C-alpha positions as CSV (number, residue, x, y, z in Angstrom):
1,X,-21.6,-15.6,-42.7
2,X,-22.2,-12.2,-41.0
3,X,-21.2,-11.9,-37.4
4,X,-23.8,-10.7,-34.9
5,X,-22.5,-8.0,-32.5
6,X,-24.1,-6.6,-29.4
7,X,-22.9,-3.2,-28.4
8,X,-23.4,-2.2,-24.8
9,X,-23.0,1.4,-23.8
10,X,-24.2,1.7,-20.2
11,X,-25.2,-0.3,-17.2
12,X,-28.9,-0.1,-18.1
13,X,-28.2,-1.8,-21.4
14,X,-26.2,-4.6,-19.6
15,X,-29.3,-5.3,-17.5
16,X,-31.5,-5.2,-20.5
17,X,-29.4,-7.7,-22.5
18,X,-29.0,-10.0,-19.5
19,X,-32.7,-10.0,-18.6
20,X,-33.5,-11.5,-22.0
21,X,-31.2,-14.5,-21.5
22,X,-32.1,-17.6,-19.5
23,X,-31.2,-17.4,-15.8
24,X,-28.6,-20.2,-15.9
25,X,-26.9,-18.7,-19.0
26,X,-27.1,-15.3,-17.5
27,X,-25.1,-16.4,-14.4
28,X,-22.6,-18.3,-16.5
29,X,-21.8,-15.3,-18.6
30,X,-21.6,-12.9,-15.7
31,X,-19.2,-15.3,-13.9
32,X,-17.0,-15.3,-16.9
33,X,-17.1,-11.5,-17.2
34,X,-16.3,-11.2,-13.5
35,X,-13.3,-13.5,-13.7
36,X,-11.9,-11.6,-16.6
37,X,-12.6,-8.2,-15.0
38,X,-11.0,-9.3,-11.7
39,X,-7.7,-10.2,-13.3
40,X,-5.9,-6.9,-12.3
41,X,-6.7,-7.5,-8.7
42,X,-5.4,-11.1,-8.8
43,X,-2.2,-10.2,-10.6
44,X,-1.5,-7.3,-8.2
45,X,-2.2,-9.5,-5.2
46,X,0.2,-12.1,-6.5
47,X,2.9,-9.5,-7.2
48,X,2.5,-7.9,-3.7
49,X,2.7,-11.3,-1.8
50,X,5.5,-12.8,-3.9
51,X,8.3,-11.3,-1.9
52,X,6.9,-12.6,1.4
53,X,5.7,-16.1,0.6
54,X,5.8,-18.4,-2.5
55,X,3.2,-20.6,-0.8
56,X,0.6,-17.9,-0.6
57,X,1.6,-16.7,-4.1
58,X,0.6,-20.0,-5.5
59,X,-2.7,-20.0,-3.6
60,X,-3.9,-16.6,-4.9
61,X,-6.8,-17.5,-7.3
62,X,-10.1,-16.4,-8.7
63,X,-13.1,-18.8,-8.4
64,X,-16.8,-18.6,-9.1
65,X,-19.5,-18.4,-6.4
66,X,-21.4,-21.6,-7.2
67,X,-23.8,-22.1,-4.3
68,X,-25.4,-18.7,-4.5
69,X,-28.3,-17.7,-6.8
70,X,-26.3,-14.6,-7.9
71,X,-23.3,-14.4,-10.1
72,X,-20.0,-13.3,-8.9
73,X,-16.4,-14.4,-8.1
74,X,-14.1,-14.6,-5.1
75,X,-10.5,-13.3,-5.4
76,X,-8.1,-14.4,-2.7
77,X,-6.0,-17.2,-1.4
78,X,-7.5,-20.6,-1.7
79,X,-6.2,-23.8,0.1
80,X,-5.4,-26.7,-2.1
81,X,-7.5,-29.9,-1.7
82,X,-4.8,-31.8,0.2
83,X,-2.3,-30.1,2.3
84,X,0.9,-32.1,3.0
85,X,4.0,-31.3,5.1
86,X,4.8,-30.8,8.8
87,X,2.4,-29.2,11.2
88,X,4.0,-25.8,10.8
89,X,3.9,-26.1,7.0
90,X,0.2,-27.0,7.0
91,X,-0.5,-24.1,9.4
92,X,1.3,-21.7,7.1
93,X,-0.6,-23.0,4.1
94,X,-3.9,-22.5,5.9
95,X,-3.2,-19.2,7.6
96,X,-0.2,-17.7,5.7
97,X,-2.3,-15.2,3.7
98,X,-4.2,-14.1,6.7
99,X,-1.1,-13.7,8.9
100,X,0.6,-11.7,6.2
101,X,-2.4,-9.4,5.7
102,X,-3.1,-8.7,9.4
103,X,0.1,-9.7,11.1
104,X,0.7,-11.9,14.1
105,X,2.1,-10.9,17.5
106,X,4.2,-14.0,18.0
107,X,2.8,-14.4,21.5
108,X,-0.4,-15.9,22.6
109,X,-1.4,-19.1,24.2
110,X,1.0,-21.4,22.4
111,X,3.4,-18.6,21.4
112,X,5.7,-18.8,24.4
113,X,8.2,-21.6,24.8
114,X,11.0,-21.4,27.4
115,X,10.5,-17.7,27.8
116,X,11.0,-17.0,24.0
117,X,8.4,-15.6,21.6
118,X,7.6,-17.3,18.4
119,X,8.3,-15.5,15.2
120,X,6.4,-12.2,15.0
121,X,4.9,-11.5,11.5
122,X,4.4,-7.8,10.7
123,X,1.2,-6.9,8.8
124,X,1.8,-6.2,5.1
125,X,-1.7,-5.5,3.8
126,X,-0.8,-7.2,0.5
127,X,-4.4,-7.9,-0.5
128,X,-5.9,-4.6,0.6
129,X,-3.3,-2.7,-1.5
130,X,-4.2,-4.8,-4.5
131,X,-7.9,-4.1,-4.2
132,X,-7.5,-0.4,-3.4
133,X,-5.2,0.1,-6.4
134,X,-7.3,-1.8,-8.9
135,X,-11.0,-1.5,-7.9
136,X,-11.6,1.5,-10.3
137,X,-10.1,-0.4,-13.2
138,X,-12.2,-3.5,-12.5
139,X,-15.4,-1.4,-12.3
140,X,-14.5,0.4,-15.6
141,X,-13.6,-2.7,-17.5
142,X,-16.6,-4.8,-16.3
143,X,-19.0,-3.6,-19.0
144,X,-16.4,-4.2,-21.7
145,X,-15.9,-7.7,-20.4
146,X,-19.6,-8.4,-20.3
147,X,-19.9,-7.2,-23.9
148,X,-16.9,-9.4,-25.0
149,X,-18.4,-12.5,-23.2
150,X,-21.9,-12.0,-24.7
151,X,-20.5,-11.5,-28.2
152,X,-18.3,-14.6,-27.9
153,X,-21.3,-16.6,-26.8
154,X,-23.4,-15.3,-29.7
155,X,-20.6,-16.1,-32.2
156,X,-20.3,-19.7,-30.9
157,X,-24.1,-20.2,-30.8
158,X,-24.5,-19.0,-34.4
159,X,-21.7,-21.1,-35.7
160,X,-23.0,-24.2,-33.9
161,X,-26.7,-23.8,-34.7
162,X,-26.7,-21.5,-37.7
163,X,-28.6,-18.2,-38.0
């Protein structure tokens, strides 16, 4: 059986191919391509945050935007469904990525106890660095990923339904 192969050269051809597909399938394929293309950002973010917090390291994920009519993905730290532990551990799981990105003064309304300051967290910019270093790679590889996802879909559809 001969394989069908769609070759995509430029962005106009991506739009042309995707416009011919049904809207639901179009969104599904674009989400898959976005997840694959965003892998360098996710991996760099994990590598950048690993030295500061294993909790935030495990929370760095890529997930699809499901409730919007457009396709796309989010890359960032995502809270688990159930968060267990002490109050401080739950707070770190909820805000750890944010605190590491922007920093925390250690002071504030609840930061002072008996004249001492709670732990100050310096800003590391772990996520911004990951995005800045890899955004060009993601843009460059996106058309390749769309091409790969469409070709994989065509191969599966042809094998399942025949030509």
